C-alpha atoms as one frame of an Amber mdcrd trajectory, in Angstrom:
protein
  13.344   4.468 -44.430  11.265   2.849 -41.710  14.174   0.655 -40.700  16.476
   3.660 -40.378  13.799   5.467 -38.375  13.535   2.548 -35.942  17.304   2.538
 -35.564  17.252   6.225 -34.669  14.554   5.587 -32.068  16.723   2.896 -30.468
  19.702   5.227 -29.981  18.612   6.477 -26.485  18.184   2.894 -25.299  21.585
   1.894 -26.693  23.228   4.850 -24.956  21.468   3.932 -21.714  22.602   0.295
 -21.892  26.190   1.229 -22.714  26.432   3.942 -20.059  24.623   2.261 -17.181
  25.124  -1.456 -17.867  28.114  -2.316 -20.040  30.546   0.300 -18.718  29.856
  -0.516 -15.018  30.212  -4.243 -15.734  33.481  -3.585 -17.581  34.685  -1.506
 -14.636  33.846  -4.347 -12.236  35.639  -6.886 -14.453  38.780  -4.738 -14.577
  38.751  -4.332 -10.803  38.156  -8.058 -10.309  41.136  -9.031 -12.466  43.627
  -6.595 -10.950  45.158  -5.916  -7.549  45.709  -2.598  -5.800  48.715  -1.911
  -8.009  46.863  -2.642 -11.240  48.625  -5.959 -11.910  46.669  -8.879 -13.340
  45.508 -11.448 -10.785  42.853 -14.099 -10.287  43.033 -13.946  -6.507  39.919
 -11.790  -6.194  37.810 -14.240  -8.201  39.032 -17.480  -6.598  38.490 -15.867
  -3.180  34.916 -17.192  -3.477  36.305 -20.595  -2.449  37.697 -19.395   0.874
  35.882 -20.872   3.917  34.136 -17.604   4.863  32.963 -16.789   1.356  32.037
 -20.397   0.569  29.896 -20.558   3.699  28.143 -17.307   2.737  27.600 -18.605
  -0.811  26.047 -21.842   0.459  23.804 -19.892   2.844  22.731 -17.572   0.006
  22.016 -20.559  -2.228  19.977 -22.372   0.431  17.859 -19.356   1.392  17.288
 -18.436  -2.253  16.241 -22.014  -3.055  13.854 -22.178  -0.089  12.363 -18.773
  -0.915  11.868 -19.725  -4.561  10.251 -23.038  -3.619   7.846 -21.352  -1.199
   6.954 -18.757  -3.840   6.100 -21.557  -6.288   3.987 -23.356  -3.684   2.074
 -20.163  -2.915   1.790 -18.716  -6.435   0.731 -21.798  -8.391  -2.496 -22.558
  -6.464  -3.460 -18.872  -6.598  -2.969 -18.893 -10.375  -5.068 -22.059 -10.712
  -7.832 -20.580  -8.560  -7.895 -17.387 -10.623  -8.114 -19.378 -13.852 -10.931
 -21.589 -12.590 -12.867 -18.832 -10.840 -15.949 -17.300 -12.390 -14.995 -13.816
 -11.298 -15.221 -11.611 -14.352 -12.934  -8.853 -13.139  -9.872 -10.946 -12.320
  -7.709  -7.900 -12.906  -9.041  -6.426  -9.663  -7.876  -9.463  -7.689  -4.540
  -9.398  -9.469  -4.245  -5.694  -8.671  -4.794  -6.432  -4.976  -2.131  -9.156
  -5.056   0.521  -6.920  -6.596  -0.478  -3.781  -4.686   2.385  -4.148  -2.135
   4.844  -3.780  -5.022   3.758  -0.149  -5.332   5.226   0.598  -1.914   8.913
   1.362  -1.493  11.055  -1.758  -1.033  12.668  -0.556   2.205   9.306   0.427
   3.668   7.927  -3.045   2.983  10.850  -4.700   4.750  10.633  -2.293   7.691
   6.921  -3.078   7.960   7.776  -6.771   8.060  10.333  -6.035  10.774   7.651
  -4.320  12.865   5.429  -7.366  12.481   7.888 -10.144  13.393  10.236  -8.423
  15.850  10.343  -9.668  19.449   8.276  -6.676  20.549   6.336  -6.548  17.308
   2.673  -6.677  16.495   2.439 -10.454  16.006   4.094 -11.273  19.326   1.933
  -8.666  21.058  -1.200 -10.356  19.715   0.117 -13.769  20.787   0.758 -12.485
  24.313  -2.752 -11.063  24.513  -4.068 -14.483  23.465  -1.985 -16.186  26.171
   0.372 -17.863  23.701   4.154 -17.982  23.677   5.846 -15.335  21.529   7.715
 -16.333  18.389  11.431 -15.775  17.956  11.760 -15.139  14.215  13.666 -11.896
  13.870  17.448 -12.122  13.260  17.170 -15.705  12.018  17.313 -17.288   8.548
  13.553 -17.783   8.788  13.054 -14.026   8.950  15.186 -13.551   5.823  13.221
 -16.221   3.944   9.964 -14.625   5.065  11.124 -11.235   3.830  12.241 -12.649
   0.483   8.947 -14.471  -0.040   6.970 -11.388   0.921   8.949  -9.181  -1.446
   9.396 -11.504  -4.448   6.135 -13.470  -4.468   4.468 -11.175  -7.063   7.402
 -11.784  -9.411   6.549 -15.483  -9.304   2.795 -15.022  -9.466   2.680 -12.816
 -12.556   4.512 -15.093 -15.039   2.866 -18.249 -13.639  -0.598 -16.699 -13.883
   0.095 -15.420 -17.383   1.224 -18.857 -18.592  -1.766 -20.619 -17.031  -4.290
 -18.124 -18.394  -2.765 -18.457 -21.872  -3.535 -22.206 -22.045  -6.383 -22.624
 -24.580  -9.580 -23.926 -23.063 -10.010 -26.178 -26.124  -6.934 -28.162 -25.127
  -8.319 -28.842 -21.656 -11.742 -29.746 -23.045 -10.120 -32.122 -25.547  -8.270
 -33.855 -22.726 -11.520 -34.248 -20.787 -13.270 -35.640 -23.883 -10.513 -38.243
 -24.160 -11.233 -39.406 -20.630  -8.754 -37.428 -18.533  -9.892 -36.516 -15.034
  -8.953 -33.296 -13.229  -5.766 -34.776 -11.805  -4.470 -35.880 -15.206  -5.487
 -32.581 -16.786  -3.466 -30.793 -14.138  -0.394 -33.024 -14.293  -0.303 -33.706
 -18.051  -1.713 -30.526 -19.554  -1.681 -27.498 -17.272   1.628 -28.061 -15.491
   3.690 -28.897 -18.630   2.207 -25.978 -20.569   2.828 -23.560 -17.695   6.438
 -24.550 -17.053   7.697 -21.645 -19.137   6.009 -19.251 -16.721   7.359 -21.201
 -13.755  10.851 -21.005 -15.244  10.540 -17.249 -15.699   9.277 -16.920 -12.133
  12.170 -18.990 -10.807  14.643 -16.717 -12.569  12.907 -13.562 -11.319  12.886
 -14.810  -7.717  16.024 -16.936  -7.419  18.445 -14.443  -8.978  17.613 -11.429
  -6.738  17.348 -13.725  -3.713  20.886 -14.981  -4.368  22.260 -11.440  -4.460
  20.139 -10.045  -1.613  21.751  -8.133   1.251  19.241  -5.461   2.360  16.711
  -7.975   3.691  19.497  -9.833   5.503  20.682  -6.585   7.104  17.222  -5.523
   8.297  15.500  -8.808   9.163  18.675 -10.754   9.924  20.126  -8.015  12.084
  23.510  -8.459  10.390  23.894 -11.828  12.118  23.273 -13.886   8.977  26.052
 -13.304   6.464  24.997 -13.821   2.868  27.421 -13.343   0.013  25.638 -10.126
  -0.925  26.347  -8.772   2.578  30.047  -9.567   2.269  30.253  -7.894  -1.147
  28.447  -4.824   0.185  30.861  -4.629   3.144  33.893  -4.928   0.874  32.698
  -1.921  -1.124  31.405   0.300   1.685  33.299  -0.700   4.847  36.620  -2.316
   3.921  36.879  -0.239   0.728  38.465  -3.236  -0.984  36.848  -2.746  -4.370
  39.063  -5.333  -6.040  37.941  -8.150  -3.752  34.343  -6.940  -3.841  34.439
  -6.897  -7.637  35.964 -10.376  -7.738  33.250 -11.779  -5.499  30.623  -9.963
  -7.595  31.957 -11.527 -10.797  32.019 -14.983  -9.205  28.459 -14.556  -7.947
  27.363 -13.236 -11.343  28.866 -16.283 -13.086  27.196 -18.632 -10.615  23.820
 -16.938 -11.077  24.131 -17.059 -14.886  25.016 -20.762 -14.824  22.122 -21.534
 -12.480  19.676 -19.539 -14.611  20.915 -21.328 -17.744  20.387 -24.735 -16.106
  16.892 -23.764 -14.972  16.065 -22.485 -18.450  17.320 -25.597 -20.247  15.537
 -27.986 -17.876  12.345 -25.960 -18.109  12.487 -25.916 -21.921  13.175 -29.640
 -22.239  10.443 -30.557 -19.763   7.814 -28.341 -21.387   8.210 -30.068 -24.774
   6.721 -33.351 -23.613   2.941 -33.346 -23.117   0.872 -36.501 -22.957  -2.824
 -36.986 -22.487
């Protein structure tokens, strides 16, 4: 009886997944594998290898990799500091760190645009201080900055959770066996927290690879990522078949990359030495 009751409770979720996930994906797949006349073709999918699309894919991959790496570099020390701090109410600090996530995504990016634009607040402060203004807006650096600003909490939360879940007894045992702080960090904390790092990489790298809004606002439309090209195929060129083909190719690439990250993270986390 309880099992049947749980199945009934899951019906709304199943309907939601079928209606808003599976059916749209199926629609995209059908569009990707057909031409304007409805005939089967692989042209839309292999179009990812054309010079324009390949260049956009490489640019998306590079910016996503850089953004993910910076998020790791920023999030991991913060997580270590929060674990080692004696502050009792760490939830308050964590709340402050994730507070920007409560603001609308577009508003956050527009605020960043106001800060780093040529006539923005940062350059105005630099001019008042007698320093040369920075030229960041409409460059790949601006896109990376926007991605890091927007996706950093998604890296911090899983990394912090994995580090806080490490039993203190394990660290104390390592110290009793003669390990110093460096060896505790490299042989205990880092291996045991790699699952959180892997989750953070997935949560940052995947949306960064498919990003187009940040590139439009902070890149000024001058930096073409693959997400921008897909968005233009759907909204400007109205070539839904090509846009769907590029979407499927990008989806496959993201899934393969996430699988590789997950396997490497799992295999690395199994080996812990003191």
